[in-house]
Phi, psi and omega in degrees: 000137177294138172241031178304123184295344180267359181303137181246134178279188191247040177300325180293321176298319177299311180299318180294322181294316178294322179293323179297316177301316180298321180294337177269009177058048179212168172272155173279149174260119181248120181255145176243133173216139178281141174293150176080007183235128359285341170219173178298309180296319179296323178295321177298317179295326178294320177297315178300322183293318180291327177291318177299327180286337178139001177293138179273324186223146176234137170257123176262119181281137173267107186303139184228146185288341181223068184282076191296337182265359182257152178280181187298325183295312180289325176300319179297315180295319177300318180297318177298316180296317181293320178293335175280356175087023182300140180236167178302324177302325179289325176296314180295322176297320178300314178300311186299311185287323180293317179292317181298324183282334190242335186077004182276154175288132181234123177253165171252130173255122186209150167288160189287324188305315180300321178293317180301317181288324182288328184114118186299309182296319180298315182295314181298317180298314184286327176294318177296317180296332179280355181088013181295153180265345180153195182228143167255124189235084189291338184244011178269113178298138181305320183291349177248017190258002188301318182296314178299313184297326177300312182286325177298314179298318181298327186255010176070040181246142175282148171242105184260121177258160183254134173242157184225164178304335180280351181290123177287161185302319179298320179292320177301319180297317180295313183295313184290330178293329182274339187273171177208164181087285173199173175253132178266109180264112183251128173269107184267356180263150174093162178227179178307133180101353178242038186299322183296314182289322177295319178299320178296319177298316181295319180296319178293322178297317178299316179301313181294321181295322182292341176284349184251347188207156172266355180294148172299148179243117181250139188249127170258115194221015185074027178293133181226357180210172186294327180296314178293322178300319179296318180300310182291324179296341178291341181226353183243160178278339180209150178244121184258127181232126180231294187304324181298320177292315182298319180298321178299319179291322178296322186274345186291145179290336178202172184297314180303320178294320178297317179296319178297321181292316181290326177295318180296317179296319178301321179295318179295317181292321178298322175295320180298316182290335177283325177288340182291000000 
């Protein structure tokens, strides 16, 4: 893999993709899949499948041994990937091959510790060389992010921060001013079966976030079907879906069946965000 220090990432492609969805009067569909699951090659094919089905943007998860912000489904997939020996090189390969095959913007979603250990400059350089669009960093405090943002800016990578319903307005202003690409609005309250109240929290969070930034606001809300995608697309710039795709791969009898299932779901969700 090239580690050319002049390699440029695809933040502009990400911005253009989100802007194109807005110009079509719809939300973007953002899919999440962990690298190395069910295998490295299988994970690459899964990313290609969700894009073929209709996803506009893909987040590739960097599996972590203690994914404290992820639910049981993604934790299970991460465990399978880690037991399979997935390495950061495999995550970067997933980004490179998926982007090269599809032309879609591909980000890495990761906890901070793996990047810190790998080397901030090294990771940013190699992610850009792989054609990556940026990073989503759910546990990196904005006040400790200057080094990462310096290298991300240098290499044309987005830095996507996460906001939650508990984020106060002053905090929203700080987070969104430091971020780029889009804002990840996560509803951390509620469980399965409380979709209406969680949806209301997310809608209010999007409203408050938009008073602080011009960046698109994409919502991760446990969306699993076209009806929910339509609901979220009614108030957000992007709809983020992860666990629903991962569950299909976990439940599939084999990889071809899993790939067909995630492609079909991506198509249903893409239809949902367009009806929204």
